[in-house]
C-alpha positions, 0 to 999 in steps of 0.5 A: 500500500502506497501512502502519498505524502500530503502537501503541507498547507501554507500558514494563513496569517490573514486568518490568524489576524481575523481570528485575533480581531474577533477575539479582541472584539469579543473582549471589548463587547464583554467589558464595554457592551455599550461601545460596540453596537450603538455606533449606528445610532447618530446620537450615541455615536456623537456621544461616543466621539465627544464624551470625555469618558475615563475608560480604563487602561486595559479597555483603551489597550484593547481598542488600540489593538483592535484598530491596529489589527484592522489598519494592518489588514487593510494596509496588507491588502493595499500592498498586495493589490499593487504588487509590492515585493516585501522583505517578509510576509505582507501582513507582518510587514503591514503590522510593523509599519502600523505600529511604527506609525502610531508609536511615532505619533504617540511620541510626538504627541507627548513632546508637543503636549509638553512644549505647548502645555496642552495636556488636557486637550491632547488627552481628549484628542487621544481618546477621540482618535482611539474611538474614531479608529475603532469605529471605522475599522469595525465598519471596514472590517467586513470589506477587508475580509471580502476583498481578501477572499473574493477576486475584485478590483473595486473593494480596495478603493472603497476601503481606501475611501473609508479610511480617507474619511476616517482621517478627515473626520479625525482632523476636523474633530481635532481642529474643533478641540484645538481651536480655542486653545491654539492659534491657527498657525500652531494648529497647522504646525501641530498636525503637520508634525503629528500626522504628516511627519510620521507618514513621510518618514515611513514613506521615505523608508519604504520607497528607499527599500523598494528602490534598492531592491529594484536596483539589485 
């Protein structure tokens, strides 16, 4: 009797990330049931963004992890869609880039908070940003999964559009927070430092890497 060797299946990082996302979302649902599903109601969604709720640190960490996972999945899909050749698994590369981006933003926020002496406003902006990122990644998550498992050329553009709306929403709401505390020039300088500078640094690193690979 001849037993044929089975071809080992490749490790599916995307499935692991999706499963992890659901686990984190389930924990958030158990710890804060009012945060997840009332977001579709306009009044409660507005309270979610503007209410200065003192959430426990472990819940904030879960919200951040959930958002980072969603951003990483979306970025990995974009990189795969445009055919970028990466140094290692696309999803791991995307998660590393997302982590570095948000780490740089957090570090720059701490520096700006000390220089401008606006600790309270920065704290409110961080809470607003965490809630906004969580809501928009939750809305986009089904599209990301569909885009991965169904061949199409349209969903990726819808995903990019949704995250652009997320960026604009955070910009407008943050501007409303800073308007009474800072001058217009200071607000523009703050946003250029916090949001634009980390993107430029990561884009410069990524473009340099791909240029070096293409030159080999």
